[in-house]
ZAKEDREN-803722 format. One record per residue (C-alpha): x, y, z; residue number from 1; residue in one letter. Coordinates in Angstrom, 1 decimal, always signed. Example, Ala and Ser with C-alpha at 12.3 -4.5 7.8 and 13.67 -1.06 7.14 Angstrom:
BEGIN
{xx->+12.3&yy->-4.5&zz->+7.8&seq->1&type->A} $
{xx->+13.7&yy->-1.1&zz->+7.1&seq->2&type->S} $
***
This chain:
BEGIN
{xx->+109.6&yy->+112.2&zz->+105.9&seq->1&type->A} $
{xx->+106.7&yy->+113.1&zz->+106.5&seq->2&type->D} $
{xx->+104.9&yy->+110.0&zz->+108.3&seq->3&type->A} $
{xx->+106.2&yy->+107.1&zz->+110.0&seq->4&type->G} $
{xx->+105.3&yy->+103.1&zz->+108.6&seq->5&type->G} $
{xx->+104.3&yy->+100.0&zz->+108.8&seq->6&type->Y} $
{xx->+107.4&yy->+99.0&zz->+109.9&seq->7&type->D} $
{xx->+106.0&yy->+100.3&zz->+113.5&seq->8&type->A} $
{xx->+106.1&yy->+97.6&zz->+116.4&seq->9&type->A} $
{xx->+102.9&yy->+98.4&zz->+117.8&seq->10&type->E} $
{xx->+100.8&yy->+97.4&zz->+114.0&seq->11&type->I} $
{xx->+102.6&yy->+94.0&zz->+114.4&seq->12&type->A} $
{xx->+101.8&yy->+93.8&zz->+117.9&seq->13&type->Q} $
{xx->+98.6&yy->+94.3&zz->+117.6&seq->14&type->R} $
{xx->+97.4&yy->+92.6&zz->+114.6&seq->15&type->C} $
{xx->+99.1&yy->+89.1&zz->+116.0&seq->16&type->F} $
{xx->+96.9&yy->+89.5&zz->+118.9&seq->17&type->R} $
{xx->+94.2&yy->+90.1&zz->+117.4&seq->18&type->A} $
{xx->+94.5&yy->+86.9&zz->+114.3&seq->19&type->A} $
{xx->+95.7&yy->+84.6&zz->+117.3&seq->20&type->R} $
{xx->+92.0&yy->+85.5&zz->+118.5&seq->21&type->E} $
{xx->+90.7&yy->+84.6&zz->+115.4&seq->22&type->V} $
{xx->+92.7&yy->+81.6&zz->+115.1&seq->23&type->A} $
{xx->+92.1&yy->+80.1&zz->+118.4&seq->24&type->E} $
{xx->+88.1&yy->+80.4&zz->+118.2&seq->25&type->G} $
{xx->+87.8&yy->+83.3&zz->+120.2&seq->26&type->R} $
{xx->+86.6&yy->+86.1&zz->+117.6&seq->27&type->A} $
{xx->+84.9&yy->+85.8&zz->+114.6&seq->28&type->V} $
{xx->+87.0&yy->+87.6&zz->+112.6&seq->29&type->A} $
{xx->+89.4&yy->+90.7&zz->+112.3&seq->30&type->E} $
{xx->+91.2&yy->+93.3&zz->+109.6&seq->31&type->R} $
{xx->+93.9&yy->+95.2&zz->+110.3&seq->32&type->D} $
{xx->+94.1&yy->+94.6&zz->+114.2&seq->33&type->S} $
{xx->+90.1&yy->+95.4&zz->+114.3&seq->34&type->V} $
{xx->+88.4&yy->+92.5&zz->+116.0&seq->35&type->L} $
{xx->+84.8&yy->+92.2&zz->+114.3&seq->36&type->L} $
{xx->+81.5&yy->+90.2&zz->+114.8&seq->37&type->D} $
{xx->+80.9&yy->+88.8&zz->+111.6&seq->38&type->R} $
{xx->+83.1&yy->+87.7&zz->+108.6&seq->39&type->Q} $
{xx->+83.5&yy->+90.2&zz->+105.9&seq->40&type->E} $
{xx->+83.5&yy->+88.2&zz->+102.8&seq->41&type->V} $
{xx->+84.8&yy->+89.9&zz->+99.7&seq->42&type->R} $
{xx->+83.1&yy->+88.3&zz->+97.1&seq->43&type->W} $
{xx->+84.7&yy->+89.3&zz->+93.7&seq->44&type->P} $
{xx->+87.7&yy->+88.5&zz->+94.8&seq->45&type->V} $
{xx->+86.3&yy->+84.7&zz->+96.4&seq->46&type->L} $
{xx->+85.3&yy->+84.4&zz->+92.7&seq->47&type->A} $
{xx->+88.9&yy->+85.5&zz->+91.1&seq->48&type->G} $
{xx->+90.4&yy->+83.0&zz->+93.9&seq->49&type->L} $
{xx->+87.8&yy->+80.2&zz->+92.9&seq->50&type->Q} $
{xx->+88.4&yy->+80.7&zz->+89.2&seq->51&type->M} $
{xx->+92.3&yy->+80.3&zz->+89.4&seq->52&type->A} $
{xx->+91.7&yy->+77.5&zz->+91.8&seq->53&type->L} $
{xx->+89.3&yy->+75.7&zz->+89.2&seq->54&type->D} $
{xx->+92.1&yy->+75.9&zz->+86.7&seq->55&type->A} $
{xx->+94.4&yy->+73.9&zz->+88.4&seq->56&type->A} $
{xx->+94.4&yy->+73.3&zz->+92.5&seq->57&type->H} $
{xx->+97.4&yy->+74.5&zz->+94.0&seq->58&type->G} $
{xx->+99.1&yy->+77.4&zz->+96.0&seq->59&type->E} $
{xx->+97.7&yy->+81.4&zz->+96.9&seq->60&type->V} $
{xx->+100.6&yy->+83.9&zz->+97.3&seq->61&type->V} $
{xx->+98.9&yy->+86.8&zz->+99.7&seq->62&type->D} $
{xx->+101.9&yy->+89.3&zz->+99.6&seq->63&type->F} $
{xx->+100.7&yy->+91.6&zz->+102.7&seq->64&type->G} $
{xx->+98.4&yy->+89.7&zz->+103.7&seq->65&type->G} $
{xx->+99.5&yy->+89.9&zz->+107.9&seq->66&type->A} $
{xx->+98.8&yy->+87.2&zz->+109.5&seq->67&type->F} $
{xx->+96.4&yy->+85.6&zz->+107.4&seq->68&type->G} $
{xx->+93.2&yy->+87.5&zz->+107.5&seq->69&type->S} $
{xx->+92.5&yy->+86.9&zz->+104.3&seq->70&type->A} $
{xx->+92.8&yy->+82.9&zz->+103.7&seq->71&type->F} $
{xx->+90.4&yy->+82.7&zz->+107.6&seq->72&type->R} $
{xx->+88.2&yy->+85.1&zz->+105.0&seq->73&type->M} $
{xx->+88.6&yy->+82.9&zz->+102.0&seq->74&type->F} $
{xx->+89.6&yy->+79.0&zz->+103.2&seq->75&type->A} $
{xx->+86.3&yy->+77.8&zz->+103.8&seq->76&type->P} $
{xx->+85.0&yy->+78.4&zz->+100.6&seq->77&type->F} $
{xx->+87.7&yy->+76.9&zz->+98.6&seq->78&type->L} $
{xx->+87.9&yy->+73.6&zz->+100.4&seq->79&type->G} $
{xx->+90.6&yy->+70.7&zz->+98.5&seq->80&type->R} $
{xx->+91.3&yy->+73.0&zz->+95.4&seq->81&type->K} $
{xx->+93.7&yy->+75.0&zz->+98.0&seq->82&type->L} $
{xx->+96.9&yy->+73.2&zz->+99.1&seq->83&type->D} $
{xx->+98.8&yy->+75.9&zz->+100.5&seq->84&type->R} $
{xx->+98.3&yy->+79.8&zz->+101.2&seq->85&type->W} $
{xx->+101.5&yy->+81.9&zz->+101.7&seq->86&type->T} $
{xx->+101.6&yy->+85.4&zz->+103.4&seq->87&type->V} $
{xx->+104.6&yy->+87.1&zz->+102.5&seq->88&type->V} $
{xx->+105.1&yy->+89.9&zz->+104.6&seq->89&type->E} $
{xx->+107.8&yy->+91.5&zz->+106.6&seq->90&type->Q} $
{xx->+110.9&yy->+90.0&zz->+107.8&seq->91&type->A} $
{xx->+109.3&yy->+90.9&zz->+111.3&seq->92&type->S} $
{xx->+106.5&yy->+90.0&zz->+111.0&seq->93&type->Y} $
{xx->+107.3&yy->+86.6&zz->+109.7&seq->94&type->V} $
{xx->+109.1&yy->+86.2&zz->+113.4&seq->95&type->Q} $
{xx->+106.3&yy->+87.1&zz->+114.5&seq->96&type->L} $
{xx->+104.5&yy->+84.7&zz->+113.3&seq->97&type->A} $
{xx->+106.6&yy->+82.0&zz->+113.4&seq->98&type->R} $
{xx->+106.5&yy->+81.7&zz->+117.6&seq->99&type->T} $
{xx->+102.9&yy->+80.7&zz->+117.2&seq->100&type->A} $
{xx->+100.9&yy->+77.7&zz->+114.9&seq->101&type->S} $
{xx->+98.6&yy->+78.5&zz->+112.8&seq->102&type->W} $
{xx->+95.8&yy->+76.5&zz->+110.5&seq->103&type->E} $
{xx->+96.7&yy->+74.0&zz->+108.3&seq->104&type->E} $
{xx->+97.5&yy->+75.1&zz->+104.8&seq->105&type->K} $
{xx->+99.0&yy->+78.8&zz->+106.1&seq->106&type->L} $
{xx->+102.6&yy->+79.2&zz->+105.6&seq->107&type->F} $
{xx->+104.6&yy->+83.0&zz->+105.9&seq->108&type->F} $
{xx->+107.7&yy->+83.9&zz->+104.1&seq->109&type->S} $
{xx->+109.4&yy->+86.8&zz->+103.9&seq->110&type->D} $
{xx->+111.0&yy->+86.3&zz->+100.3&seq->111&type->N} $
{xx->+108.6&yy->+86.8&zz->+97.8&seq->112&type->L} $
{xx->+110.4&yy->+85.3&zz->+95.1&seq->113&type->D} $
{xx->+111.2&yy->+82.2&zz->+96.8&seq->114&type->R} $
{xx->+107.4&yy->+82.2&zz->+97.6&seq->115&type->A} $
{xx->+106.1&yy->+82.8&zz->+94.0&seq->116&type->L} $
{xx->+108.6&yy->+80.2&zz->+93.1&seq->117&type->D} $
{xx->+105.8&yy->+77.0&zz->+94.0&seq->118&type->S} $
{xx->+105.3&yy->+74.8&zz->+91.0&seq->119&type->P} $
{xx->+101.6&yy->+74.7&zz->+92.5&seq->120&type->R} $
{xx->+101.2&yy->+78.8&zz->+92.0&seq->121&type->L} $
{xx->+97.4&yy->+79.3&zz->+91.2&seq->122&type->A} $
{xx->+97.3&yy->+83.4&zz->+92.0&seq->123&type->A} $
{xx->+98.7&yy->+86.3&zz->+93.7&seq->124&type->V} $
{xx->+96.7&yy->+87.9&zz->+96.3&seq->125&type->L} $
{xx->+97.5&yy->+91.0&zz->+96.6&seq->126&type->I} $
{xx->+94.8&yy->+93.0&zz->+98.9&seq->127&type->S} $
{xx->+95.2&yy->+97.0&zz->+100.7&seq->128&type->S} $
{xx->+98.4&yy->+96.5&zz->+99.7&seq->129&type->S} $
{xx->+100.3&yy->+97.7&zz->+96.5&seq->130&type->L} $
{xx->+99.8&yy->+101.2&zz->+97.6&seq->131&type->Q} $
{xx->+102.5&yy->+100.9&zz->+100.6&seq->132&type->Y} $
{xx->+105.0&yy->+99.9&zz->+98.5&seq->133&type->V} $
{xx->+107.8&yy->+102.3&zz->+97.4&seq->134&type->P} $
{xx->+107.8&yy->+100.4&zz->+94.2&seq->135&type->R} $
{xx->+104.5&yy->+99.1&zz->+93.0&seq->136&type->P} $
{xx->+105.8&yy->+98.6&zz->+89.4&seq->137&type->D} $
{xx->+108.2&yy->+96.2&zz->+90.8&seq->138&type->L} $
{xx->+106.2&yy->+94.2&zz->+92.7&seq->139&type->I} $
{xx->+104.2&yy->+93.6&zz->+90.0&seq->140&type->I} $
{xx->+107.0&yy->+92.8&zz->+87.3&seq->141&type->K} $
{xx->+108.7&yy->+90.2&zz->+90.0&seq->142&type->A} $
{xx->+104.8&yy->+88.5&zz->+89.8&seq->143&type->I} $
{xx->+104.8&yy->+88.4&zz->+86.4&seq->144&type->E} $
{xx->+108.2&yy->+87.2&zz->+85.8&seq->145&type->D} $
{xx->+107.4&yy->+84.1&zz->+87.7&seq->146&type->H} $
{xx->+104.2&yy->+83.8&zz->+85.3&seq->147&type->R} $
{xx->+101.5&yy->+83.7&zz->+87.7&seq->148&type->A} $
{xx->+98.4&yy->+82.3&zz->+86.1&seq->149&type->P} $
{xx->+96.1&yy->+85.0&zz->+88.2&seq->150&type->Y} $
{xx->+96.7&yy->+88.0&zz->+89.8&seq->151&type->I} $
{xx->+93.9&yy->+89.2&zz->+91.6&seq->152&type->I} $
{xx->+94.0&yy->+92.9&zz->+93.5&seq->153&type->L} $
{xx->+91.8&yy->+94.6&zz->+96.4&seq->154&type->D} $
{xx->+91.4&yy->+97.3&zz->+98.4&seq->155&type->R} $
{xx->+93.8&yy->+99.1&zz->+95.9&seq->156&type->T} $
{xx->+93.8&yy->+103.5&zz->+95.9&seq->157&type->S} $
{xx->+93.6&yy->+104.6&zz->+92.1&seq->158&type->V} $
{xx->+92.1&yy->+108.3&zz->+91.6&seq->159&type->W} $
{xx->+92.4&yy->+110.0&zz->+87.4&seq->160&type->P} $
{xx->+95.3&yy->+112.1&zz->+87.9&seq->161&type->G} $
{xx->+98.6&yy->+111.0&zz->+87.7&seq->162&type->P} $
{xx->+100.2&yy->+109.0&zz->+90.4&seq->163&type->N} $
{xx->+100.4&yy->+110.6&zz->+94.0&seq->164&type->R} $
{xx->+101.9&yy->+110.3&zz->+97.3&seq->165&type->I} $
{xx->+100.0&yy->+110.9&zz->+100.4&seq->166&type->T} $
{xx->+100.3&yy->+110.4&zz->+104.0&seq->167&type->V} $
{xx->+98.1&yy->+108.0&zz->+105.6&seq->168&type->Q} $
{xx->+97.0&yy->+108.4&zz->+109.0&seq->169&type->T} $
{xx->+95.2&yy->+106.0&zz->+111.0&seq->170&type->V} $
{xx->+92.6&yy->+106.5&zz->+113.5&seq->171&type->P} $
{xx->+93.7&yy->+106.6&zz->+117.0&seq->172&type->P} $
{xx->+90.6&yy->+104.3&zz->+117.7&seq->173&type->S} $
{xx->+92.8&yy->+101.6&zz->+116.1&seq->174&type->I} $
{xx->+96.6&yy->+102.4&zz->+116.6&seq->175&type->Y} $
{xx->+98.1&yy->+106.0&zz->+116.4&seq->176&type->K} $
{xx->+100.3&yy->+105.3&zz->+113.5&seq->177&type->A} $
{xx->+100.5&yy->+107.2&zz->+109.5&seq->178&type->S} $
{xx->+102.6&yy->+105.5&zz->+106.7&seq->179&type->Y} $
{xx->+103.1&yy->+107.0&zz->+103.2&seq->180&type->P} $
{xx->+100.4&yy->+105.6&zz->+100.3&seq->181&type->A} $
{xx->+99.8&yy->+105.9&zz->+96.8&seq->182&type->W} $
{xx->+96.9&yy->+107.0&zz->+94.9&seq->183&type->F} $
{xx->+97.4&yy->+105.2&zz->+91.4&seq->184&type->F} $
{xx->+96.4&yy->+106.8&zz->+88.3&seq->185&type->N} $
{xx->+94.2&yy->+104.0&zz->+87.1&seq->186&type->E} $
{xx->+95.3&yy->+103.7&zz->+83.4&seq->187&type->K} $
{xx->+99.4&yy->+103.5&zz->+84.5&seq->188&type->W} $
{xx->+97.9&yy->+100.9&zz->+87.1&seq->189&type->L} $
{xx->+96.5&yy->+99.0&zz->+84.7&seq->190&type->L} $
{xx->+98.9&yy->+99.0&zz->+81.9&seq->191&type->A} $
{xx->+101.6&yy->+97.4&zz->+84.5&seq->192&type->L} $
{xx->+100.1&yy->+94.0&zz->+83.1&seq->193&type->F} $
{xx->+99.9&yy->+94.1&zz->+79.4&seq->194&type->Q} $
{xx->+100.5&yy->+92.7&zz->+77.1&seq->195&type->P} $
{xx->+101.1&yy->+89.5&zz->+79.3&seq->196&type->E} $
{xx->+97.6&yy->+90.0&zz->+81.1&seq->197&type->Y} $
{xx->+94.4&yy->+90.3&zz->+80.4&seq->198&type->E} $
{xx->+91.9&yy->+91.9&zz->+82.9&seq->199&type->L} $
{xx->+88.7&yy->+89.2&zz->+83.4&seq->200&type->I} $
{xx->+86.7&yy->+92.0&zz->+86.4&seq->201&type->A} $
{xx->+87.0&yy->+95.3&zz->+87.8&seq->202&type->D} $
{xx->+85.0&yy->+95.8&zz->+90.9&seq->203&type->F} $
{xx->+84.4&yy->+98.5&zz->+93.9&seq->204&type->P} $
{xx->+86.3&yy->+97.9&zz->+96.7&seq->205&type->S} $
{xx->+85.3&yy->+98.6&zz->+100.9&seq->206&type->L} $
{xx->+86.9&yy->+101.9&zz->+101.5&seq->207&type->C} $
{xx->+84.6&yy->+105.0&zz->+100.5&seq->208&type->T} $
{xx->+85.9&yy->+108.3&zz->+102.2&seq->209&type->Y} $
{xx->+89.1&yy->+109.3&zz->+100.9&seq->210&type->F} $
{xx->+88.9&yy->+112.8&zz->+101.0&seq->211&type->N} $
{xx->+91.1&yy->+113.4&zz->+97.7&seq->212&type->L} $
{xx->+88.6&yy->+114.4&zz->+95.0&seq->213&type->H} $
{xx->+87.8&yy->+111.3&zz->+92.7&seq->214&type->R} $
{xx->+89.8&yy->+108.8&zz->+94.7&seq->215&type->A} $
{xx->+88.3&yy->+105.6&zz->+94.8&seq->216&type->E} $
{xx->+89.0&yy->+102.0&zz->+96.1&seq->217&type->D} $
{xx->+88.9&yy->+99.1&zz->+93.2&seq->218&type->K} $
{xx->+90.0&yy->+95.5&zz->+92.8&seq->219&type->G} $
{xx->+90.6&yy->+94.1&zz->+89.7&seq->220&type->Y} $
{xx->+91.3&yy->+90.4&zz->+88.6&seq->221&type->I} $
{xx->+93.6&yy->+89.8&zz->+85.9&seq->222&type->F} $
{xx->+94.6&yy->+86.5&zz->+84.0&seq->223&type->R} $
{xx->+97.5&yy->+85.2&zz->+82.1&seq->224&type->R} $
{xx->+96.6&yy->+85.5&zz->+78.3&seq->225&type->R} $
{xx->+98.2&yy->+81.9&zz->+77.2&seq->226&type->D} $
{xx->+95.5&yy->+80.8&zz->+79.8&seq->227&type->L} $
{xx->+92.4&yy->+82.1&zz->+78.3&seq->228&type->G} $
***
């Protein structure tokens, strides 16, 4: 009740315009609607994606991937191993995405189960999106039910206390918005992947300026145990 939400039309429009600038070659990169002067590659995430695609060339499902920011970050390093990159987003984002043409291999869906039903599924990427959904446990369960070989989290907010819901306020220099955001108890988060998945690696992520004591932004690479 004290926050807005990611479904605000202005957020989608600003992210869409920034993504088009990059996709059409007028800008180098973008993140969360902000144009960047260089591409910031998340190397631990790239390592996880390469591990997944080395095991089986195929498809990456990018949950909450806006208009393909992560695809543009990683696709140049994945080459022929990557058959398809499907962004799963809100229906309003997907409708907007379908008004434009995009890079080869990049697709959009507003249905997670349908996207996960791919016989070529190699990995699911969840970057800075799990903490913004009402029931993150159900998202992870859906992915596990589809037996995704690898699950990669990045830019995920954790802390040692109990799961906590907060209001995140976006700096006005980006856009005027606020939305509910979870801080997960890290042990609770990791337990969601048991017993089917093993933790291959964890690593620090981008954000280091939380005003919640001992909170961190982290990433994790999980592999289905029967693949080990």
